[in-house]
TORMI-614768 format. One record per residue: residue in one letter; y, z, x of N, C-alpha, C in turn. Coordinates in steps of 0.2 Angstrom, whole numbers, padded with zeros to 4 digits, always signed. Layout:
aYZXYZXYZX;...
//
This chain:
m-0017-0242-0060-0018-0235-0067-0024-0233-0067;a-0031-0234-0066-0034-0231-0064-0033-0223-0061;v-0032-0224-0053-0029-0218-0050-0025-0215-0054;e-0019-0217-0056-0014-0213-0061-0017-0208-0067;n-0021-0211-0069-0025-0209-0072-0028-0202-0071;a-0033-0203-0066-0036-0198-0065-0031-0194-0062;v-0025-0196-0056-0022-0190-0053-0017-0185-0061;a-0017-0191-0066-0013-0186-0071-0020-0183-0075;s-0025-0183-0074-0029-0181-0075-0032-0172-0072;t-0030-0173-0065-0030-0168-0060-0027-0163-0062;v-0020-0165-0063-0014-0160-0064-0016-0157-0070;e-0017-0159-0075-0017-0157-0083-0024-0151-0082;t-0029-0154-0078-0035-0149-0079-0033-0143-0074;g-0031-0144-0066-0030-0139-0064-0035-0142-0057;p-0036-0138-0053-0043-0141-0047-0048-0138-0049;t-0053-0140-0047-0060-0138-0047-0060-0132-0045;a-0067-0129-0045-0071-0123-0041-0070-0124-0036;g-0073-0128-0032-0073-0131-0025-0068-0133-0023;e-0063-0134-0026-0056-0137-0024-0052-0130-0022;y-0053-0125-0030-0048-0119-0027-0053-0117-0022;v-0056-0115-0020-0059-0110-0013-0058-0114-0008;i-0058-0121-0007-0057-0125+0000-0048-0123+0000;h-0045-0123-0006-0037-0122-0002-0038-0115+0000;h-0040-0112-0005-0038-0104-0003-0042-0100+0006;l-0044-0107+0007-0049-0104+0013-0046-0107+0020;h-0041-0114+0017-0037-0117+0022-0032-0112+0024;f-0031-0114+0031-0024-0109+0034-0019-0113+0036;w-0013-0109+0037-0006-0112+0039-0006-0115+0045;q-0008-0121+0048-0010-0121+0054-0001-0126+0057;n-0003-0124+0063+0005-0130+0066+0002-0136+0065;k-0006-0139+0064-0009-0145+0065-0014-0145+0065;a-0017-0153+0062-0025-0152+0062-0030-0151+0067;s-0032-0146+0064-0041-0147+0074-0043-0153+0072;d-0043-0155+0081-0047-0161+0083-0054-0160+0084;a-0056-0154+0085-0062-0154+0088-0065-0146+0084;v-0071-0143+0084-0074-0137+0082-0069-0132+0087;f-0068-0133+0093-0066-0127+0096-0058-0132+0100;d-0053-0129+0096-0048-0130+0098-0043-0127+0100;m-0040-0125+0105-0035-0119+0107-0028-0121+0106;s-0029-0127+0105-0020-0129+0102-0016-0127+0096;v-0023-0126+0092-0020-0125+0086-0020-0116+0083;i-0014-0116+0080-0013-0109+0079-0012-0109+0072;h-0016-0102+0070-0013-0099+0065-0010-0096+0061;i-0003-0098+0059+0004-0096+0058+0002-0090+0056;d-0002-0089+0047-0002-0087+0043-0006-0080+0046;t-0011-0080+0051-0015-0074+0054-0011-0069+0060;v-0007-0074+0064-0002-0073+0067+0002-0068+0065;f+0007-0071+0059+0011-0068+0057+0009-0060+0052;f+0004-0061+0050+0001-0054+0046-0003-0050+0052;s-0005-0054+0055-0008-0047+0061-0002-0044+0065;v+0003-0047+0065+0009-0045+0072+0013-0040+0066;l+0013-0041+0058+0019-0039+0052+0014-0030+0053;l+0007-0034+0053+0003-0026+0051+0002-0022+0058;a+0002-0025+0064+0003-0022+0071+0009-0016+0070;a+0017-0020+0069+0020-0016+0067+0020-0009+0063;l+0018-0011+0058+0019-0007+0053+0011+0001+0056;t+0009+0000+0060+0003+0002+0063+0008+0007+0066;f+0011+0005+0071+0016+0009+0076+0018+0013+0072;w+0023+0011+0067+0028+0014+0062+0026+0019+0061;i+0020+0019+0057+0017+0025+0056+0013+0029+0059;l+0012+0028+0064+0008+0033+0071+0015+0035+0074;w+0020+0032+0074+0028+0036+0077+0030+0038+0070;a+0031+0037+0065+0033+0041+0058+0028+0048+0060;a+0023+0048+0060+0019+0054+0061+0021+0057+0066;a+0020+0057+0072+0022+0060+0080+0031+0063+0079;r+0034+0058+0074+0042+0062+0075+0041+0067+0070;k+0038+0067+0064+0038+0072+0057+0033+0080+0060;a+0030+0077+0066+0025+0082+0068+0027+0089+0071;s+0025+0096+0066+0029+0101+0070+0024+0108+0069;s+0025+0112+0070+0021+0118+0073+0019+0121+0064;g+0024+0121+0062+0023+0124+0053+0019+0121+0049;v+0017+0122+0044+0012+0121+0037+0013+0111+0036;p+0007+0110+0040+0008+0102+0041+0009+0100+0033;g+0014+0093+0030+0013+0090+0024+0006+0085+0022;r+0004+0082+0017+0000+0079+0017+0000+0074+0023;f+0005+0069+0023+0005+0064+0025+0004+0066+0036;q+0006+0072+0036+0004+0075+0044-0001+0076+0045;a-0004+0081+0039-0012+0083+0037-0018+0077+0039;a-0016+0071+0035-0020+0066+0036-0017+0064+0044;v-0014+0061+0047-0012+0060+0053-0016+0065+0057;e-0016+0070+0058-0019+0073+0063-0026+0075+0060;i-0028+0074+0054-0038+0074+0054-0038+0067+0057;l-0036+0062+0057-0037+0056+0061-0038+0056+0067;v-0032+0058+0069-0032+0060+0077-0037+0064+0080;e-0038+0071+0077-0040+0075+0080-0050+0069+0080;f-0052+0067+0073-0058+0064+0074-0057+0058+0079;v-0053+0054+0082-0054+0050+0085-0055+0054+0091;d-0050+0055+0092-0051+0060+0101-0057+0065+0102;n-0060+0066+0096-0068+0068+0096-0072+0065+0099;e-0073+0057+0094-0076+0052+0098-0076+0051+0102;a-0070+0050+0107-0069+0046+0112-0071+0050+0118;k-0072+0059+0116-0072+0065+0121-0080+0062+0122;g-0085+0063+0114-0090+0062+0117-0093+0054+0120;i-0088+0050+0121-0090+0045+0124-0088+0043+0130;i-0082+0046+0132-0079+0044+0138-0077+0049+0141;k-0080+0052+0147-0081+0057+0150-0075+0059+0154;n-0071+0053+0155-0066+0054+0161-0060+0057+0159;a-0056+0061+0158-0051+0063+0155-0044+0061+0156;e-0044+0056+0163-0038+0054+0162-0038+0046+0160;s-0043+0042+0159-0043+0038+0154-0045+0039+0148;r-0046+0046+0145-0046+0048+0138-0039+0047+0135;k-0035+0050+0140-0028+0050+0137-0024+0041+0136;y-0028+0037+0137-0025+0032+0135-0030+0028+0130;v-0038+0031+0131-0042+0028+0127-0042+0031+0119;a-0042+0035+0120-0041+0039+0113-0036+0037+0108;p-0028+0035+0110-0023+0034+0106-0025+0023+0105;l-0028+0022+0111-0031+0016+0109-0035+0016+0102;g-0039+0018+0103-0046+0019+0098-0042+0019+0093;l-0037+0026+0089-0033+0024+0084-0030+0022+0082;s-0027+0017+0089-0024+0013+0085-0028+0006+0083;i-0030+0004+0084-0035+0002+0084-0039+0001+0075;f-0043+0007+0075-0045+0010+0068-0040+0009+0062;v-0033+0008+0064-0028+0009+0058-0027+0002+0059;w-0024-0001+0062-0023-0009+0063-0029-0012+0060;v-0034-0012+0063-0040-0015+0059-0040-0013+0050;t-0040-0008+0050-0038-0005+0041-0034-0008+0038;l-0029-0009+0040-0022-0012+0036-0025-0020+0035;m-0026-0022+0040-0028-0029+0042-0033-0030+0037;n-0039-0027+0034-0042-0026+0030-0041-0024+0025;t-0037-0021+0024-0034-0018+0016-0031-0025+0014;m-0027-0030+0017-0026-0035+0013-0030-0040+0010;d-0036-0039+0011-0039-0043+0003-0041-0040-0002;l-0039-0032-0004-0037-0030-0011-0032-0033-0014;l-0028-0037-0010-0021-0040-0014-0026-0045-0019;p-0021-0047-0024-0024-0052-0029-0023-0058-0026;v-0030-0060-0026-0033-0067-0023-0025-0074-0023;d-0021-0074-0030-0017-0079-0029-0011-0076-0028;l-0009-0069-0028-0001-0067-0027+0002-0072-0023;i+0000-0068-0017+0003-0071-0009+0004-0078-0008;p-0004-0083-0009-0001-0091-0010+0004-0092-0016;t+0002-0092-0022+0007-0093-0025+0013-0093-0025;v+0014-0087-0022+0023-0086-0020+0024-0090-0014;w+0019-0091-0007+0020-0094-0004+0022-0104-0005;a+0018-0106-0011+0019-0110-0016+0025-0113-0018;w+0028-0107-0020+0034-0109-0025+0040-0111-0019;l+0039-0105-0015+0045-0106-0010+0045-0113-0006;v+0039-0115-0005+0038-0120+0000+0042-0126-0006;g+0040-0125-0012+0042-0132-0016+0050-0133-0019;l+0051-0124-0017+0061-0122-0018+0063-0125-0012;f+0062-0126-0006+0065-0129+0000+0061-0136+0000;g+0058-0140-0003+0057-0148-0002+0050-0149-0001;g+0046-0143+0000+0040-0146+0001+0036-0147-0004;d+0029-0149-0001+0022-0149-0006+0019-0143-0008;p+0020-0138-0014+0018-0135-0014+0010-0133-0014;a+0005-0141-0017-0001-0141-0016-0005-0144-0008;h+0000-0143-0005-0001-0142+0004+0001-0137+0007;a+0003-0130+0002+0006-0125+0005+0001-0119+0006;y-0002-0120+0012-0006-0113+0014-0006-0106+0014;m-0009-0102+0013-0007-0095+0016-0014-0091+0015;r-0017-0091+0020-0021-0085+0021-0020-0077+0023;v-0021-0073+0019-0018-0065+0022-0022-0061+0025;l-0028-0063+0027-0034-0058+0029-0034-0060+0036;p-0031-0058+0040-0032-0058+0047-0038-0060+0050;t-0043-0054+0047-0048-0052+0049-0056-0056+0048;a-0054-0059+0043-0056-0066+0039-0056-0072+0043;d-0053-0072+0048-0051-0078+0052-0054-0076+0057;v-0060-0081+0059-0064-0081+0067-0060-0081+0072;s-0053-0084+0072-0049-0083+0077-0045-0076+0078;g-0047-0073+0073-0042-0067+0075-0048-0062+0076;a-0052-0061+0071-0058-0056+0076-0060-0057+0082;m-0059-0064+0084-0062-0067+0090-0057-0062+0094;g-0052-0065+0093-0045-0062+0099-0046-0052+0098;l-0046-0049+0095-0044-0042+0094-0054-0042+0099;s-0059-0044+0099-0064-0042+0105-0065-0044+0111;v-0061-0051+0110-0057-0052+0118-0054-0048+0121;a-0048-0044+0118-0044-0041+0121-0048-0033+0123;v-0052-0032+0119-0058-0027+0120-0060-0028+0127;l-0063-0034+0129-0069-0035+0132-0062-0037+0139;l-0055-0038+0139-0051-0039+0145-0050-0030+0146;i-0052-0027+0142-0049-0020+0143-0053-0015+0147;c-0063-0019+0143-0066-0017+0147-0066-0018+0156;l-0066-0024+0156-0065-0028+0162-0058-0023+0168;y-0054-0020+0166-0048-0016+0168-0052-0013+0171;y-0054-0008+0166-0058-0001+0168-0064-0001+0173;n-0068-0006+0172-0074-0010+0176-0070-0008+0182;i-0066-0012+0185-0062-0011+0190-0056-0006+0193;k-0056-0004+0188-0051+0001+0189-0056+0010+0192;i-0061+0010+0189-0065+0016+0188-0069+0014+0196;k-0071+0008+0197-0076+0007+0201-0074+0003+0208;g-0068+0000+0207-0066-0004+0212-0068-0012+0213;m-0065-0016+0214-0065-0023+0216-0074-0024+0218;g-0074-0020+0224-0080-0021+0228-0087-0017+0224;g-0085-0009+0221-0090-0009+0218-0092-0013+0214;w-0087-0015+0207-0090-0019+0199-0095-0025+0203;a-0092-0028+0209-0095-0035+0213-0100-0030+0214;h-0103-0027+0215-0109-0023+0218-0113-0022+0214;e-0112-0022+0207-0115-0020+0202-0116-0025+0198;l-0112-0030+0199-0114-0037+0193-0118-0041+0196;v-0122-0040+0204-0126-0043+0208-0134-0038+0207;t-0132-0032+0207-0138-0027+0208-0138-0023+0200;a-0139-0023+0197-0140-0022+0190-0141-0027+0181;p-0146-0025+0179-0150-0020+0180-0155-0020+0183;f-0156-0027+0186-0164-0025+0192-0162-0022+0196;g-0157-0021+0201-0158-0018+0206-0159-0024+0211;t-0159-0024+0218-0158-0027+0223-0166-0024+0228;s-0167-0029+0234-0173-0028+0237-0168-0028+0244;k-0173-0026+0249-0173-0027+0257-0176-0034+0258;n-0179-0039+0255-0180-0044+0257-0175-0050+0256;p-0172-0054+0258-0165-0058+0260-0168-0062+0255;i-0172-0065+0252-0174-0071+0247-0174-0066+0242;v-0176-0062+0242-0177-0060+0233-0171-0055+0233;a-0167-0053+0235-0162-0050+0235-0157-0055+0232;v-0157-0061+0233-0152-0067+0233-0156-0069+0225;l-0163-0070+0224-0163-0071+0217-0162-0066+0212;l-0164-0059+0215-0161-0054+0211-0154-0054+0210;g-0150-0055+0214-0144-0056+0213-0141-0060+0205;i-0143-0065+0208-0144-0072+0205-0145-0070+0196;v-0151-0068+0197-0153-0064+0191-0150-0060+0186;n-0146-0054+0189-0144-0049+0189-0135-0051+0187;f-0133-0056+0190-0127-0057+0187-0126-0063+0181;a-0132-0065+0180-0132-0069+0176-0134-0065+0169;m-0138-0061+0170-0138-0055+0165-0129-0051+0161;q-0129-0051+0168-0122-0046+0166-0116-0051+0163;l-0118-0057+0163-0114-0061+0161-0115-0062+0152;i-0120-0062+0152-0126-0063+0147-0122-0057+0140;e-0122-0052+0145-0122-0047+0141-0115-0042+0140;f-0109-0049+0143-0103-0047+0142-0102-0051+0137;a-0105-0057+0135-0103-0064+0132-0105-0060+0124;s-0114-0057+0125-0117-0056+0117-0113-0050+0115;k-0109-0046+0118-0105-0039+0116-0098-0041+0114;t-0097-0047+0116-0090-0048+0112-0091-0054+0107;l-0097-0056+0108-0098-0060+0100-0098-0056+0094;s-0103-0052+0097-0105-0048+0091-0102-0043+0089;h-0096-0042+0094-0091-0037+0091-0085-0042+0086;g-0084-0045+0088-0080-0050+0084-0081-0052+0076;l-0086-0055+0077-0092-0060+0073-0093-0053+0067;r-0095-0051+0069-0098-0044+0062-0092-0042+0060;l-0088-0041+0062-0081-0040+0058-0078-0046+0054;f-0078-0052+0058-0077-0057+0052-0082-0058+0048;g-0086-0058+0048-0094-0060+0044-0093-0057+0037;n-0092-0052+0037-0090-0043+0034-0086-0045+0030;m-0079-0047+0033-0070-0049+0030-0071-0053+0026;y-0074-0059+0028-0075-0065+0026-0079-0068+0020;a-0087-0065+0021-0090-0065+0014-0086-0059+0008;g-0083-0055+0008-0079-0050+0004-0074-0054+0002;e-0071-0060+0005-0067-0064+0002-0068-0070+0000;l-0076-0071+0000-0075-0075-0003-0078-0071-0010;i-0083-0067-0011-0084-0065-0018-0077-0063-0021;f-0072-0059-0018-0065-0060-0020-0064-0067-0027;m-0062-0072-0021-0063-0078-0025-0066-0081-0031;l-0074-0079-0030-0079-0082-0037-0075-0076-0039;i-0074-0070-0040-0073-0065-0046-0066-0070-0051;a-0062-0072-0046-0054-0074-0047-0053-0080-0052;l-0061-0085-0052-0065-0090-0053-0065-0088-0061;m-0069-0082-0062-0070-0082-0068-0065-0081-0072;g-0059-0076-0069-0054-0075-0076-0048-0081-0077;g-0050-0086-0071-0049-0095-0074-0051-0096-0078;a-0057-0095-0080-0061-0099-0085-0060-0096-0091;f-0054-0093-0092-0051-0087-0099-0051-0093-0103;a-0053-0094-0109-0051-0096-0117-0054-0093-0122;l-0054-0096-0127-0054-0093-0134-0060-0096-0136;t-0065-0094-0132-0072-0096-0134-0074-0089-0133;g-0081-0088-0135-0084-0082-0132-0089-0081-0126;t-0089-0089-0122-0090-0091-0115-0085-0087-0113;g-0078-0091-0113-0071-0088-0110-0069-0083-0110;i-0070-0079-0116-0068-0072-0118-0076-0067-0112;g-0078-0068-0112-0083-0065-0108-0084-0067-0103;l-0081-0072-0099-0078-0074-0094-0073-0069-0090;a-0067-0067-0094-0062-0065-0092-0064-0057-0092;v-0068-0054-0096-0070-0049-0098-0073-0045-0091;g-0080-0052-0090-0082-0051-0083-0077-0048-0075;h-0073-0055-0075-0068-0054-0071-0065-0049-0069;i-0062-0045-0075-0058-0038-0075-0064-0034-0072;i-0070-0033-0075-0074-0028-0074-0079-0029-0066;a-0081-0036-0065-0081-0037-0060-0076-0036-0052;g-0070-0037-0055-0067-0037-0048-0064-0030-0049;l-0063-0025-0053-0063-0018-0052-0070-0015-0047;a-0074-0017-0050-0080-0014-0047-0081-0016-0039;w-0078-0023-0037-0079-0025-0031-0075-0021-0027;a-0070-0022-0028-0064-0018-0027-0065-0011-0024;i-0067-0007-0029-0068+0000-0029-0073-0002-0020;f-0079-0004-0021-0083-0003-0017-0082-0007-0011;h-0076-0010-0011-0075-0015-0004-0067-0009+0000;i-0068-0005-0004-0064+0000-0001-0068+0003+0006;l-0074+0004+0001-0077+0008+0009-0081+0003+0014;i-0081-0003+0011-0082-0009+0017-0076-0009+0021;i-0071-0009+0019-0064-0011+0022-0062-0003+0029;i-0063+0001+0025-0064+0007+0032-0070+0006+0036;l-0076+0007+0031-0080+0005+0038-0081+0001+0044;q-0080-0006+0042-0078-0011+0047-0073-0009+0052;a-0068-0005+0050-0063-0004+0054-0066+0000+0059;f-0070+0005+0055-0073+0011+0061-0077+0010+0064;i-0082+0005+0063-0088+0001+0065-0083-0002+0074;f-0078-0007+0072-0075-0010+0076-0073-0006+0081;m-0070+0000+0080-0066+0006+0085-0074+0007+0089;m-0078+0011+0085-0083+0015+0088-0085+0010+0095;l-0088+0003+0091-0088-0002+0098-0084-0003+0103;a-0078-0002+0102-0073-0005+0107-0074+0003+0112;l-0074+0009+0110-0075+0017+0113-0083+0014+0118;v-0087+0013+0112-0095+0013+0115-0093+0009+0124;y-0089+0002+0120-0089-0002+0128-0087+0000+0134;i-0080+0002+0131-0074+0004+0136-0078+0012+0139;g-0082+0014+0137-0086+0018+0139-0091+0018+0144;q-0096+0011+0143-0099+0011+0147-0097+0008+0153;a-0091+0005+0152-0087+0002+0158-0085+0007+0164;h-0086+0012+0161-0084+0020+0165-0091+0022+0168;d-0096+0019+0167-0105+0022+0168-0105+0017+0177;q-0108+0022+0180-0111+0020+0187-0118+0016+0185;h-0121+0012+0189-0126+0010+0189-0130+0011+0197;
//
């Protein structure tokens, strides 16, 4: 009887602030994780929105290329041309190899637009898509209380690290393409500390150089992904806390004050967050260009 009363009380009063935040931070997964690092767990919502926004990115760029003309450009074409020229200039300043730049500059543009679109999902009302999803799950006989849906792929460490690992693989590709397998292998054991004519010292330096190279690749990849994840995750949490203020509305002085504060704080943070959205996409793109540019450098 006591358990039934507790459940009834929870249903009537709704989730606590902690339960609300935990629910919104839970991913739609194929299964529960058995360990801190579990490659068998798939965050279906992250994959879905990442692929959806990737398709939107390619459609936007395709539409801009299709409508491009030598006449007076419209607003959409002008905006895309400005963005293309900006990214191309950045690529020229970092990557001197003209052949590589033909592919790296469009890659940088795609990264910037894609990450910007993914970050922009944070501007949607916190409860909009999760509520619609819970309603659909209930409509088809599921349990709405366990219908999880996160719409911000870059606030998922798996999503952000997936992007940075992809950049790492591109860097490895250009290391081999530009320097050759033998040249890159030589660089791995001779940079940054050089080598020696003494065989014993040369072996020791080779081991140290190779370890430093591995640390460099790992640290760049981790910092690249975690920087994006950390900033977007923090922004997502702030939006949830602001949403809790609106959820505390009541016909009391405190309740009305919280509701008004919810509107003011939500608007102010959304405006400020637009800068964060674009800035984080720009930083991620620039670091990708820098890392790829470093893969072209000879040591």
